[in-house]
MDAnalysis code that builds the backbone (N, CA, C; Angstrom):
import MDAnalysis as mda
import numpy as np

u = mda.Universe.empty(762, n_residues=254, atom_resindex=np.repeat(np.arange(254), 3), trajectory=True)
u.add_TopologyAttr("name", ["N", "CA", "C"] * 254)
u.add_TopologyAttr("resid", np.arange(1, 255))
u.add_TopologyAttr("resname", ["MET", "LYS", "ILE", "THR", "SER", "ILE", "PHE", "ILE", "LEU", "LEU", "VAL", "THR", "CYS", "ALA", "SER", "THR", "CYS", "ALA", "ALA", "LYS", "PRO", "ILE", "GLN", "LYS", "PRO", "ASN", "PHE", "VAL", "PHE", "ILE", "LEU", "ALA", "ASP", "ASP", "LEU", "GLY", "ILE", "ASN", "ASP", "LEU", "SER", "ILE", "GLU", "GLY", "SER", "SER", "TYR", "HIS", "GLU", "THR", "PRO", "HIS", "ILE", "ASP", "ARG", "ILE", "ALA", "ARG", "GLU", "GLY", "VAL", "ARG", "PHE", "THR", "ASN", "GLY", "TYR", "SER", "ASN", "CYS", "GLN", "VAL", "CYS", "SER", "PRO", "SER", "ARG", "ALA", "SER", "ILE", "MET", "THR", "GLY", "LYS", "THR", "PRO", "ALA", "ARG", "HIS", "GLY", "ILE", "THR", "ASP", "TRP", "ILE", "GLY", "ALA", "ALA", "SER", "GLY", "MET", "ASN", "TRP", "LYS", "ARG", "ASN", "ASN", "ARG", "VAL", "LEU", "PRO", "ALA", "ASP", "TYR", "LYS", "HIS", "GLU", "LEU", "ASP", "ASP", "ALA", "ASP", "THR", "THR", "MET", "ALA", "GLU", "ALA", "LEU", "THR", "ALA", "ALA", "GLY", "TYR", "LYS", "THR", "PHE", "PHE", "ALA", "GLY", "LYS", "TRP", "HIS", "ILE", "GLY", "ASP", "ASN", "GLY", "PRO", "GLU", "LYS", "HIS", "GLY", "PHE", "GLN", "ILE", "ASN", "GLN", "GLY", "GLY", "HIS", "HIS", "ARG", "GLY", "GLY", "PRO", "PRO", "GLY", "GLY", "TYR", "PHE", "SER", "PRO", "TYR", "LYS", "ASN", "PRO", "LYS", "LEU", "SER", "ASP", "GLY", "PRO", "ALA", "GLY", "GLU", "SER", "LEU", "PRO", "ILE", "ARG", "LEU", "ALA", "ASN", "GLU", "THR", "ALA", "LYS", "PHE", "ILE", "SER", "ALA", "ASN", "LYS", "ASN", "GLN", "PRO", "PHE", "LEU", "ALA", "TYR", "LEU", "SER", "PHE", "TYR", "SER", "VAL", "HIS", "GLY", "PRO", "ILE", "GLN", "THR", "THR", "PRO", "ALA", "LEU", "TRP", "LYS", "LYS", "TYR", "ARG", "ASP", "LYS", "ALA", "GLN", "LYS", "LYS", "PRO", "HIS", "ARG", "GLY", "ASP", "ARG", "PHE", "LYS", "VAL", "ASP", "ARG", "THR", "LEU", "PRO", "VAL", "ARG"])
u.atoms.positions = np.array([
    [83.906, 46.142, 73.367],
    [83.414, 45.174, 74.474],
    [84.249, 46.031, 75.781],
    [85.348, 46.239, 75.442],
    [85.886, 46.727, 76.416],
    [85.869, 48.015, 76.829],
    [85.812, 48.627, 75.284],
    [85.202, 50.384, 75.724],
    [83.827, 50.660, 76.253],
    [82.745, 49.662, 75.972],
    [81.320, 49.623, 76.601],
    [81.411, 49.443, 77.947],
    [82.214, 48.312, 78.591],
    [82.672, 48.217, 80.089],
    [83.130, 49.419, 80.681],
    [84.119, 50.112, 80.015],
    [84.698, 51.454, 80.545],
    [83.639, 52.344, 80.874],
    [82.837, 52.811, 79.685],
    [81.882, 53.792, 79.676],
    [80.734, 53.385, 80.765],
    [80.435, 52.295, 80.911],
    [79.209, 51.718, 81.874],
    [79.873, 52.366, 83.173],
    [81.271, 51.688, 83.555],
    [81.712, 52.104, 84.811],
    [81.779, 53.644, 85.247],
    [81.995, 54.332, 83.984],
    [82.228, 55.486, 84.469],
    [80.924, 56.518, 84.788],
    [79.688, 55.568, 83.739],
    [78.536, 56.484, 84.288],
    [77.826, 56.076, 85.592],
    [78.273, 55.107, 86.085],
    [77.796, 54.438, 87.455],
    [78.311, 55.543, 88.319],
    [79.781, 55.609, 87.994],
    [80.720, 56.357, 89.295],
    [80.216, 57.580, 89.275],
    [79.877, 58.276, 88.122],
    [79.632, 59.475, 87.903],
    [78.092, 59.818, 88.773],
    [76.856, 59.008, 88.729],
    [76.003, 59.142, 89.109],
    [76.057, 58.708, 90.697],
    [76.923, 57.720, 91.024],
    [76.859, 57.524, 92.628],
    [77.535, 58.904, 93.438],
    [78.737, 59.288, 92.330],
    [79.060, 60.761, 93.231],
    [78.129, 61.907, 92.981],
    [77.385, 61.904, 92.158],
    [76.446, 63.257, 92.084],
    [75.079, 63.040, 93.451],
    [74.934, 61.555, 93.541],
    [74.099, 61.755, 94.400],
    [74.341, 61.515, 96.006],
    [75.780, 61.850, 96.343],
    [76.199, 62.190, 97.558],
    [75.863, 63.673, 97.867],
    [75.090, 63.336, 99.257],
    [75.337, 65.136, 99.605],
    [76.471, 65.813, 99.844],
    [76.193, 67.193, 99.927],
    [77.280, 67.755, 100.702],
    [77.094, 67.922, 101.962],
    [78.134, 67.567, 102.785],
    [78.109, 67.772, 104.190],
    [78.556, 68.975, 104.609],
    [77.716, 69.978, 105.001],
    [77.913, 71.004, 105.504],
    [78.742, 71.146, 107.250],
    [79.636, 71.915, 107.337],
    [80.263, 71.799, 108.565],
    [79.324, 72.600, 109.861],
    [79.055, 72.169, 110.746],
    [78.661, 73.291, 112.010],
    [79.682, 73.739, 112.661],
    [79.298, 74.774, 112.924],
    [80.016, 76.060, 113.796],
    [79.929, 75.912, 115.178],
    [80.415, 75.852, 116.287],
    [80.373, 75.900, 117.429],
    [81.332, 77.252, 117.976],
    [80.999, 78.467, 118.358],
    [82.044, 79.474, 118.206],
    [81.462, 79.954, 120.026],
    [82.793, 79.691, 121.179],
    [82.416, 80.254, 122.772],
    [83.528, 81.265, 122.588],
    [82.900, 82.341, 123.364],
    [83.486, 83.492, 123.508],
    [83.290, 83.657, 124.970],
    [84.745, 84.235, 125.726],
    [84.593, 84.354, 126.797],
    [85.110, 86.038, 126.983],
    [84.725, 86.434, 127.977],
    [84.630, 88.005, 127.961],
    [85.968, 88.298, 129.252],
    [86.566, 89.154, 128.745],
    [87.968, 89.743, 129.363],
    [89.033, 88.452, 130.159],
    [89.005, 87.498, 129.480],
    [89.898, 86.217, 129.731],
    [91.303, 86.661, 129.759],
    [92.143, 87.006, 130.537],
    [93.638, 86.765, 130.664],
    [94.424, 86.155, 129.601],
    [95.282, 86.453, 128.860],
    [96.233, 85.591, 128.013],
    [96.834, 84.543, 128.832],
    [96.888, 84.829, 130.219],
    [97.989, 83.422, 131.020],
    [96.770, 83.123, 132.006],
    [95.221, 82.903, 131.772],
    [94.152, 82.370, 132.660],
    [94.237, 81.280, 132.263],
    [94.587, 80.462, 131.126],
    [94.053, 78.959, 131.022],
    [95.501, 78.164, 131.548],
    [95.310, 77.095, 131.639],
    [96.530, 76.560, 132.232],
    [97.256, 76.095, 131.024],
    [96.680, 75.806, 129.429],
    [97.167, 75.488, 128.572],
    [98.500, 76.347, 127.877],
    [98.033, 78.185, 128.591],
    [98.931, 79.437, 128.365],
    [99.838, 79.447, 129.566],
    [100.037, 78.714, 130.865],
    [101.034, 78.770, 131.523],
    [100.465, 78.804, 133.077],
    [98.836, 79.029, 133.259],
    [98.775, 78.913, 134.377],
    [98.730, 77.833, 135.439],
    [99.220, 77.933, 136.446],
    [99.720, 76.596, 137.373],
    [98.504, 76.978, 138.518],
    [97.286, 78.344, 138.316],
    [96.340, 77.895, 139.675],
    [94.953, 77.732, 138.867],
    [94.599, 78.275, 137.815],
    [93.458, 77.718, 136.660],
    [93.262, 76.491, 136.098],
    [92.693, 75.837, 136.255],
    [92.308, 74.642, 135.885],
    [91.227, 74.159, 134.483],
    [91.949, 74.325, 133.413],
    [91.038, 74.414, 132.478],
    [91.167, 73.168, 131.369],
    [90.840, 71.872, 131.950],
    [91.203, 70.839, 131.272],
    [90.514, 70.549, 129.562],
    [89.274, 71.120, 129.701],
    [88.773, 71.136, 128.265],
    [89.035, 71.617, 127.161],
    [89.444, 73.177, 127.772],
    [89.868, 74.038, 126.830],
    [91.152, 73.537, 126.337],
    [91.592, 73.182, 127.240],
    [93.241, 72.627, 126.784],
    [93.095, 71.478, 125.912],
    [92.419, 70.501, 125.718],
    [92.152, 69.670, 125.098],
    [91.794, 70.150, 123.740],
    [90.824, 70.911, 123.639],
    [90.541, 71.540, 122.242],
    [91.491, 72.106, 121.629],
    [92.284, 72.939, 122.371],
    [93.586, 73.831, 122.283],
    [94.560, 72.186, 121.213],
    [94.744, 71.412, 122.168],
    [95.772, 70.520, 121.958],
    [95.365, 69.843, 120.503],
    [94.303, 69.562, 120.461],
    [93.828, 68.875, 119.230],
    [93.335, 69.879, 117.903],
    [93.132, 71.113, 118.384],
    [93.096, 71.933, 117.222],
    [94.074, 73.006, 116.783],
    [93.751, 73.902, 116.493],
    [94.402, 75.107, 116.039],
    [94.749, 76.236, 116.870],
    [95.972, 76.669, 117.530],
    [95.777, 77.755, 118.296],
    [96.647, 78.736, 117.523],
    [95.861, 80.326, 117.521],
    [96.461, 81.253, 116.998],
    [96.923, 82.040, 117.898],
    [98.450, 81.390, 118.253],
    [99.273, 82.406, 119.374],
    [99.607, 83.831, 119.009],
    [99.687, 84.437, 117.732],
    [99.830, 85.404, 117.424],
    [98.278, 86.230, 117.143],
    [97.229, 85.576, 117.292],
    [96.109, 86.342, 117.098],
    [95.719, 87.244, 118.279],
    [94.827, 88.886, 117.507],
    [94.845, 89.878, 118.333],
    [93.693, 90.138, 118.603],
    [92.915, 90.827, 119.505],
    [91.768, 91.499, 119.317],
    [91.443, 92.467, 118.462],
    [90.557, 92.839, 117.885],
    [90.182, 94.290, 117.230],
    [90.248, 95.294, 118.036],
    [90.007, 95.096, 119.131],
    [90.009, 96.249, 120.280],
    [90.210, 95.812, 121.606],
    [90.497, 96.834, 122.434],
    [90.966, 96.198, 123.786],
    [89.516, 96.187, 124.711],
    [88.380, 96.761, 124.360],
    [87.035, 96.498, 124.949],
    [86.035, 95.840, 124.206],
    [84.787, 95.490, 124.834],
    [83.883, 94.738, 124.848],
    [83.303, 94.776, 123.412],
    [82.582, 95.745, 123.643],
    [81.199, 95.892, 122.345],
    [82.064, 95.856, 120.841],
    [83.127, 97.082, 120.470],
    [83.901, 96.646, 119.484],
    [84.501, 95.416, 118.702],
    [84.873, 94.844, 119.496],
    [85.208, 93.636, 119.646],
    [84.386, 92.571, 119.216],
    [83.435, 92.371, 119.764],
    [82.107, 91.671, 119.110],
    [81.598, 91.802, 118.156],
    [81.635, 93.154, 118.041],
    [80.867, 94.042, 116.230],
    [81.988, 93.149, 115.328],
    [83.226, 92.960, 115.553],
    [84.001, 92.724, 114.566],
    [83.778, 91.395, 114.280],
    [83.730, 90.742, 115.624],
    [83.560, 89.111, 115.176],
    [82.274, 88.995, 114.532],
    [81.494, 89.486, 114.863],
    [80.086, 89.531, 114.096],
    [79.977, 89.694, 112.319],
    [80.818, 91.080, 111.960],
    [80.623, 91.362, 110.465],
    [82.129, 91.041, 110.157],
    [83.146, 90.820, 110.813],
    [84.517, 90.662, 110.071],
    [85.013, 92.057, 109.547],
    [84.634, 93.172, 110.376],
    [84.825, 94.725, 109.984],
    [85.747, 94.739, 111.231],
    [86.352, 95.841, 110.947],
    [87.274, 96.352, 111.895],
    [86.588, 97.492, 112.610],
    [86.780, 97.922, 113.774],
    [85.882, 99.033, 114.599],
    [85.855, 100.334, 113.702],
    [86.706, 100.679, 113.177],
    [86.756, 101.870, 112.589],
    [85.654, 101.897, 111.377],
    [85.332, 100.456, 110.741],
    [84.669, 100.422, 109.811],
    [83.212, 100.268, 110.101],
    [82.969, 99.303, 111.210],
    [81.550, 99.300, 111.416],
    [81.019, 100.066, 112.907],
    [81.934, 101.105, 112.910],
    [81.777, 102.500, 113.777],
    [81.570, 102.209, 115.202],
    [81.388, 101.230, 115.880],
    [81.575, 100.775, 117.316],
    [82.586, 100.899, 117.669],
    [83.352, 101.808, 118.251],
    [84.808, 101.977, 118.647],
    [84.690, 102.312, 119.879],
    [84.066, 102.060, 120.874],
    [83.992, 102.037, 122.304],
    [83.077, 101.110, 122.945],
    [82.889, 100.593, 124.071],
    [82.152, 99.858, 124.799],
    [80.973, 100.569, 124.650],
    [79.486, 100.085, 124.466],
    [78.179, 100.827, 124.568],
    [78.277, 101.044, 125.840],
    [77.808, 102.291, 125.768],
    [77.520, 102.811, 127.280],
    [78.493, 103.795, 128.164],
    [79.988, 103.732, 126.990],
    [81.003, 104.832, 127.202],
    [80.830, 106.180, 127.113],
    [81.041, 107.002, 128.003],
    [80.975, 108.516, 127.771],
    [81.587, 108.532, 126.513],
    [81.094, 109.961, 125.429],
    [82.162, 110.194, 124.642],
    [82.247, 111.909, 124.618],
    [82.790, 112.486, 123.826],
    [82.633, 113.991, 123.832],
    [82.685, 114.459, 124.951],
    [82.072, 115.677, 125.140],
    [82.253, 116.389, 125.840],
    [81.457, 115.895, 127.716],
    [81.002, 114.978, 127.373],
    [80.814, 113.671, 128.620],
    [81.941, 112.937, 129.342],
    [82.781, 113.136, 128.499],
    [83.922, 112.114, 128.625],
    [84.444, 112.348, 130.401],
    [84.847, 113.360, 131.014],
    [85.156, 113.891, 132.451],
    [85.935, 112.759, 132.979],
    [87.350, 112.819, 131.992],
    [88.596, 112.349, 132.533],
    [89.542, 113.024, 132.602],
    [90.641, 112.753, 132.902],
    [91.577, 113.818, 133.108],
    [92.526, 113.853, 132.023],
    [91.876, 113.899, 130.990],
    [92.571, 113.919, 129.436],
    [92.347, 115.131, 128.700],
    [93.077, 115.158, 127.704],
    [93.073, 116.659, 127.053],
    [92.536, 116.449, 125.863],
    [92.585, 115.217, 125.357],
    [91.887, 114.587, 123.916],
    [90.641, 113.789, 124.499],
    [89.545, 114.424, 123.532],
    [88.312, 113.702, 124.111],
    [88.138, 112.552, 123.200],
    [87.443, 111.450, 123.419],
    [87.193, 110.563, 122.475],
    [86.035, 110.754, 121.468],
    [86.363, 110.543, 120.125],
    [85.304, 110.180, 119.128],
    [84.463, 109.643, 119.863],
    [82.848, 110.533, 119.039],
    [81.624, 109.849, 119.367],
    [81.609, 108.295, 118.578],
    [81.080, 107.215, 118.809],
    [80.769, 106.252, 118.190],
    [79.557, 105.567, 118.039],
    [79.099, 104.950, 116.918],
    [77.768, 104.172, 117.221],
    [77.529, 103.391, 118.339],
    [76.292, 103.311, 118.682],
    [75.641, 102.616, 119.768],
    [74.723, 101.517, 119.377],
    [74.895, 101.374, 117.883],
    [74.232, 99.878, 117.855],
    [74.927, 99.478, 116.410],
    [74.888, 98.209, 116.477],
    [75.213, 97.252, 115.356],
    [74.452, 97.554, 114.084],
    [75.121, 98.197, 112.873],
    [74.096, 98.360, 111.555],
    [73.818, 97.740, 111.236],
    [72.187, 97.751, 110.891],
    [71.379, 96.553, 110.160],
    [71.719, 96.306, 108.696],
    [72.824, 97.300, 108.123],
    [73.009, 96.873, 106.780],
    [74.572, 96.195, 106.812],
    [75.187, 95.944, 107.941],
    [76.179, 94.991, 108.174],
    [75.661, 93.429, 108.183],
    [75.966, 92.910, 107.510],
    [75.779, 91.304, 107.116],
    [76.867, 90.611, 108.498],
    [76.001, 90.098, 109.242],
    [76.427, 88.924, 110.437],
    [76.836, 87.809, 110.136],
    [77.594, 86.960, 110.779],
    [78.105, 85.549, 110.474],
    [76.603, 84.759, 110.595],
    [75.747, 85.280, 111.600],
    [74.254, 84.655, 111.658],
    [73.778, 84.510, 110.302],
    [73.627, 86.104, 109.440],
    [72.923, 86.130, 108.475],
    [73.279, 85.651, 107.653],
    [74.910, 85.548, 107.227],
    [75.110, 84.751, 106.244],
    [74.809, 83.303, 106.377],
    [75.023, 82.553, 107.403],
    [74.726, 81.066, 107.687],
    [73.294, 80.809, 107.259],
    [72.452, 81.748, 107.914],
    [71.004, 81.416, 107.763],
    [70.764, 81.276, 106.215],
    [71.207, 82.341, 105.335],
    [71.206, 82.436, 103.956],
    [71.664, 81.205, 103.549],
    [72.459, 80.249, 103.880],
    [72.839, 79.245, 103.141],
    [72.273, 77.887, 103.765],
    [71.033, 78.129, 104.688],
    [70.458, 77.118, 105.175],
    [70.951, 76.469, 106.502],
    [71.341, 77.186, 107.590],
    [71.674, 76.736, 108.625],
    [70.653, 77.691, 109.764],
    [70.629, 76.769, 110.844],
    [70.001, 76.837, 112.074],
    [70.975, 77.480, 113.235],
    [70.437, 78.949, 113.663],
    [71.636, 79.570, 114.069],
    [70.744, 79.773, 115.601],
    [71.760, 79.927, 116.507],
    [71.578, 79.733, 117.759],
    [72.429, 81.187, 118.740],
    [72.128, 81.913, 119.626],
    [72.851, 82.363, 120.594],
    [72.399, 82.555, 121.928],
    [73.612, 82.714, 122.445],
    [73.273, 82.414, 124.232],
    [74.220, 83.182, 124.954],
    [73.719, 84.034, 125.827],
    [74.941, 84.640, 126.387],
    [74.786, 86.493, 126.406],
    [75.878, 87.261, 126.383],
    [76.233, 88.358, 126.280],
    [76.174, 88.923, 124.735],
    [75.211, 90.126, 124.446],
    [75.343, 90.416, 123.403],
    [76.013, 91.936, 123.333],
    [75.420, 92.932, 123.761],
    [76.022, 94.036, 123.949],
    [76.796, 94.738, 122.816],
    [76.060, 94.708, 121.741],
    [76.138, 95.299, 120.388],
    [74.953, 95.939, 120.243],
    [74.155, 96.892, 121.013],
    [72.948, 97.657, 120.579],
    [71.665, 97.032, 121.181],
    [70.671, 97.796, 121.370],
    [69.468, 97.391, 121.633],
    [68.848, 96.113, 120.585],
    [69.332, 96.482, 119.319],
    [68.362, 95.331, 118.751],
    [68.975, 94.316, 118.830],
    [68.558, 93.166, 119.546],
    [69.441, 92.041, 119.858],
    [69.718, 90.937, 118.935],
    [70.296, 89.774, 119.190],
    [70.540, 88.828, 118.011],
    [69.551, 88.223, 117.390],
    [68.103, 88.387, 117.657],
    [67.075, 88.095, 116.578],
    [67.031, 89.364, 115.538],
    [67.485, 90.129, 115.507],
    [67.429, 91.086, 114.695],
    [68.730, 90.923, 113.671],
    [69.658, 90.313, 114.115],
    [70.538, 89.872, 113.179],
    [70.812, 88.898, 112.667],
    [69.916, 87.561, 112.529],
    [70.305, 86.654, 111.914],
    [70.303, 85.308, 113.015],
    [70.262, 85.555, 114.422],
    [69.990, 84.394, 115.135],
    [68.465, 83.906, 115.335],
    [68.135, 83.042, 114.714],
    [66.920, 82.207, 115.018],
    [66.336, 81.990, 116.588],
    [67.326, 81.721, 117.415],
    [67.073, 81.289, 119.012],
    [67.738, 82.166, 119.485],
    [67.389, 82.694, 120.687],
    [68.165, 83.518, 121.318],
    [68.273, 83.331, 122.703],
    [68.781, 82.758, 124.016],
    [69.102, 82.844, 125.104],
    [69.686, 83.874, 126.103],
    [69.113, 84.429, 126.563],
    [69.636, 85.710, 127.152],
    [70.510, 86.718, 126.392],
    [70.665, 86.926, 125.269],
    [71.240, 88.135, 124.576],
    [70.373, 89.239, 124.696],
    [70.855, 90.246, 125.243],
    [70.264, 91.633, 125.233],
    [71.266, 92.907, 125.153],
    [70.628, 94.106, 125.373],
    [71.770, 95.326, 125.369],
    [72.507, 95.211, 126.393],
    [72.433, 94.997, 127.610],
    [73.540, 95.181, 128.565],
    [74.537, 94.496, 128.579],
    [75.718, 94.998, 128.991],
    [76.879, 94.530, 129.233],
    [77.333, 93.436, 130.195],
    [76.306, 93.666, 131.290],
    [76.166, 92.706, 132.496],
    [75.111, 91.825, 132.758],
    [75.134, 90.994, 133.506],
    [73.695, 90.305, 133.595],
    [72.802, 91.092, 134.536],
    [71.539, 91.392, 134.154],
    [70.604, 92.058, 134.897],
    [70.421, 91.577, 136.367],
    [70.424, 90.569, 136.681],
    [69.982, 90.003, 137.646],
    [71.188, 89.286, 138.533],
    [72.682, 89.701, 137.779],
    [73.460, 88.808, 138.416],
    [73.814, 87.615, 137.865],
    [74.897, 86.694, 138.468],
    [74.947, 85.266, 137.863],
    [74.444, 84.366, 138.378],
    [73.111, 84.483, 139.319],
    [72.267, 83.261, 139.676],
    [71.037, 83.623, 139.477],
    [70.221, 82.691, 139.348],
    [68.646, 82.660, 139.169],
    [67.954, 83.188, 140.110],
    [66.921, 84.309, 140.190],
    [66.231, 84.886, 139.391],
    [67.569, 85.548, 138.584],
    [67.202, 85.716, 137.209],
    [68.125, 86.621, 136.508],
    [67.640, 87.787, 135.896],
    [66.164, 87.965, 136.337],
    [66.049, 89.285, 135.753],
    [66.087, 90.054, 134.300],
    [66.179, 88.935, 133.372],
    [66.457, 88.827, 132.200],
    [65.098, 88.689, 131.089],
    [64.745, 89.829, 130.313],
    [63.698, 89.530, 129.378],
    [63.600, 88.393, 128.497],
    [64.955, 88.088, 128.025],
    [65.509, 87.062, 126.993],
    [66.075, 86.006, 127.818],
    [65.990, 85.454, 129.168],
    [66.114, 84.125, 129.309],
    [65.285, 83.661, 130.567],
    [64.545, 82.793, 130.478],
    [63.335, 82.564, 131.668],
    [64.199, 82.005, 132.998],
    [63.706, 82.352, 133.913],
    [64.401, 81.875, 135.497],
    [64.776, 80.275, 135.716],
    [65.369, 79.713, 136.360],
    [65.803, 78.584, 136.196],
    [65.500, 78.325, 138.090],
    [65.924, 77.160, 138.758],
    [65.528, 77.057, 139.962],
    [66.579, 78.091, 140.919],
    [66.099, 78.862, 141.794],
    [66.718, 79.835, 142.808],
    [68.173, 79.299, 142.968],
    [69.452, 80.092, 142.431],
    [70.672, 79.672, 142.845],
    [71.436, 79.175, 141.644],
    [70.522, 78.802, 140.662],
    [71.187, 78.243, 139.485],
    [72.128, 79.109, 138.661],
    [73.334, 78.777, 138.175],
    [74.409, 79.601, 138.027],
    [74.220, 79.717, 136.295],
    [74.261, 81.229, 136.053],
    [73.860, 81.480, 134.820],
    [75.327, 80.939, 134.006],
    [76.495, 80.915, 133.862],
    [77.226, 80.426, 133.079],
    [77.116, 78.713, 132.574],
    [76.418, 78.116, 133.539],
    [76.008, 76.864, 133.384],
    [74.751, 76.558, 132.724],
    [73.957, 77.513, 132.865],
    [72.780, 77.681, 132.419],
    [73.068, 77.883, 131.062],
    [73.420, 78.848, 130.240],
    [73.927, 78.999, 128.794],
    [74.687, 78.092, 128.407],
    [75.633, 77.083, 129.029],
    [76.171, 76.198, 128.632],
    [75.115, 75.206, 128.346],
    [74.415, 74.781, 129.270],
    [73.468, 73.556, 128.828],
    [72.316, 73.753, 127.990],
    [72.176, 75.317, 127.929],
    [71.143, 75.727, 126.689],
    [71.874, 75.368, 125.357],
    [72.911, 75.845, 125.363],
    [74.115, 75.457, 123.935],
    [74.051, 74.117, 123.538],
    [74.210, 73.230, 124.766],
    [74.145, 71.582, 124.418],
    [72.988, 71.276, 123.897],
    [72.062, 71.985, 124.654],
    [70.576, 71.265, 124.039],
    [70.160, 71.284, 122.860],
    [70.782, 72.904, 122.417],
    [70.461, 72.948, 121.107],
    [71.350, 72.224, 120.039],
    [72.626, 72.127, 120.621],
    [73.328, 71.352, 119.589],
    [72.717, 69.933, 119.430],
    [72.521, 69.193, 120.437],
    [71.974, 67.982, 120.523],
    [70.474, 67.915, 119.485],
    [69.613, 69.048, 119.832],
    [68.683, 68.797, 118.837],
    [68.443, 69.112, 117.455],
    [69.688, 69.730, 116.862],
    [69.954, 69.831, 115.674],
    [71.233, 69.408, 115.128],
    [71.510, 67.950, 115.623],
    [72.590, 67.541, 115.416],
    [72.769, 67.044, 113.681],
    [71.590, 66.612, 113.170],
    [71.445, 66.228, 112.215],
    [71.154, 67.125, 110.807],
    [71.378, 68.708, 111.241],
    [71.578, 69.443, 110.177],
    [72.598, 70.559, 110.618],
    [72.580, 71.393, 109.477],
    [74.043, 72.226, 109.982],
    [73.599, 73.539, 110.560],
    [74.395, 73.883, 111.697],
    [74.055, 74.746, 112.656],
    [75.259, 75.687, 112.931],
    [75.145, 76.735, 113.701],
    [75.743, 77.786, 114.265],
    [75.580, 77.828, 115.731],
    [76.196, 77.255, 116.680],
    [75.974, 77.898, 117.982],
    [77.280, 78.619, 118.268],
    [76.540, 79.930, 118.861],
    [77.276, 81.220, 119.101],
    [76.842, 81.026, 120.879],
    [77.836, 80.753, 121.769],
    [77.683, 80.827, 123.138],
    [78.512, 82.051, 123.675],
    [78.212, 82.932, 124.146],
    [78.953, 84.375, 124.607],
    [78.791, 84.594, 126.143],
    [80.010, 83.974, 126.975],
    [79.454, 84.060, 128.312],
    [79.920, 85.324, 128.573],
    [79.265, 85.769, 129.881],
    [79.345, 86.965, 130.653],
    [80.871, 86.782, 131.300],
    [81.158, 85.797, 131.509],
    [82.260, 85.215, 132.723],
    [83.592, 85.441, 131.373],
    [84.428, 85.985, 131.800],
    [85.352, 86.022, 133.228],
    [84.902, 87.446, 133.834],
    [84.375, 88.425, 133.231],
    [84.488, 89.679, 133.561],
    [83.946, 90.109, 134.759],
    [84.260, 91.248, 135.316],
    [84.345, 91.237, 137.227],
    [82.338, 91.608, 137.206],
    [82.251, 91.813, 138.307],
    [82.673, 91.007, 139.574],
    [82.708, 89.308, 139.165],
    [83.638, 89.073, 139.789],
    [83.553, 87.406, 139.087],
    [82.944, 86.486, 140.576],
    [82.091, 85.782, 139.499],
    [81.080, 85.247, 140.842],
    [81.139, 83.922, 140.268],
    [80.987, 82.737, 141.026],
    [81.078, 81.277, 140.910],
    [80.454, 80.654, 141.901],
    [79.811, 79.234, 141.397],
    [79.464, 78.194, 142.431],
    [80.125, 78.538, 143.801],
    [79.437, 78.087, 145.208],
    [80.282, 77.806, 146.277],
    [81.236, 76.573, 146.501],
    [81.045, 75.723, 145.088],
    [81.849, 74.550, 145.735],
    [83.596, 74.871, 144.880],
    [83.361, 75.435, 143.469],
    [84.152, 76.201, 142.837],
    [85.074, 77.640, 143.830],
    [84.058, 77.978, 144.299],
    [84.658, 79.115, 145.146],
    [85.632, 78.694, 146.542],
    [85.063, 77.631, 147.059],
    [86.016, 76.545, 148.223],
    [86.971, 76.629, 147.414],
    [87.304, 75.810, 146.066],
    [88.057, 74.903, 145.542],
    [89.326, 75.938, 145.297],
    [89.152, 77.418, 144.746],
    [90.162, 77.863, 144.486],
    [90.467, 78.769, 145.454],
    [89.781, 79.049, 146.634],
    [90.176, 79.919, 147.827],
    [91.282, 78.843, 148.464],
    [91.049, 77.424, 148.672],
    [91.748, 76.636, 149.220],
    [93.175, 76.550, 148.564],
    [93.100, 76.396, 147.192],
    [94.187, 76.610, 146.573],
    [94.936, 78.009, 146.691],
    [94.271, 78.881, 146.845],
    [94.947, 80.118, 146.748],
    [95.777, 80.499, 148.156],
    [95.348, 79.920, 149.106],
    [95.600, 79.649, 150.532],
    [97.025, 79.255, 150.586],
    [97.030, 77.929, 149.721],
    [98.691, 77.705, 150.025],
    [99.658, 78.037, 148.970],
    [99.018, 79.233, 148.319],
    [100.374, 80.083, 147.775],
    [100.787, 81.221, 148.542],
    [102.380, 81.633, 148.491],
    [102.814, 82.442, 149.327],
    [102.028, 83.774, 149.509],
    [101.836, 84.450, 150.683],
    [101.361, 85.439, 150.781],
    [102.059, 86.413, 150.486],
    [101.488, 87.382, 149.612],
    [102.279, 88.703, 149.277],
    [101.229, 90.178, 149.806],
    [101.162, 90.083, 151.120],
    [100.265, 91.101, 151.821],
    [99.032, 91.693, 150.927],
    [99.239, 92.845, 150.697],
    [97.944, 93.478, 149.977],
    [97.791, 93.589, 148.291],
    [98.784, 92.694, 148.073],
    [99.010, 92.602, 146.771],
    [97.775, 92.616, 145.746],
    [97.046, 91.687, 145.969],
    [95.463, 91.421, 145.329],
    [94.472, 91.916, 146.022],
    [94.474, 92.963, 146.772],
    [93.680, 94.273, 147.312],
    [93.446, 95.150, 146.165],
    [92.080, 95.341, 145.522],
    [91.737, 96.462, 144.541],
    [90.779, 97.103, 145.066],
    [91.117, 98.591, 145.015],
    [90.256, 99.523, 145.143],
    [89.488, 99.920, 143.470],
    [88.075, 99.397, 143.851],
    [87.472, 99.815, 142.390],
    [86.680, 100.823, 142.685],
    [87.363, 101.859, 142.164],
    [86.666, 103.077, 141.776],
    [85.567, 103.410, 140.652],
    [85.705, 102.600, 139.905],
    [84.778, 102.942, 138.290],
    [83.971, 101.732, 138.635],
    [82.542, 101.662, 137.881],
    [81.598, 100.830, 137.695],
    [81.903, 99.818, 136.539],
    [81.724, 98.551, 136.948],
    [82.078, 97.642, 135.935],
    [81.266, 97.728, 134.822],
    [82.375, 97.662, 133.516],
    [81.472, 98.025, 132.241],
    [80.591, 96.475, 131.826],
])
């Protein structure tokens, strides 16, 4: 009788455990462009206020010895997408940069040619997660070739296309074939964040990847009038250092 009772208990336990569905984690990946190492308040900035990023950093894990795969945009993005180093995926400079005899800079060594497109043979994180039953979403800056996010595993694309900068600037109308215009003057970063939030809310009951790739804080730096005034007033309270912050831009923004 004792043995029978134990057997029934084990069978009940096993069937209960087997019936429990496996919970797949959701992924929210937020990428900023050209964000300086000391631009966040949690990294020591007394000027910029980043309370939400600071909270995520405090409650999560900070990779303080982590480095980008490359010092420029496109190679880093391709490495994030594929898990490969630039030498392996072949995008070794920002797409649009001159190479070979077109370099035309005061260097004796010419840069090597590079791929101008993410290779279809490379598996992206979106493709891997789609195969695992995930809903995938991309918003913002792509800049790793003419074939956009839809060609590399993302089922939804809000604004991702080949250009490195927003075609119409940081305010609506955006002149972006992959992003519908909002009300006149709508802020692009806020729009991209809102689109991502809507996707997360609509898909909260299924596994998803939400990849939010801001064009910010890449130059030229543009923001809403309210934030511009806030930080201008804050800067004016700092000690004046003459022409220290005046920069002569001689090259186009990448």
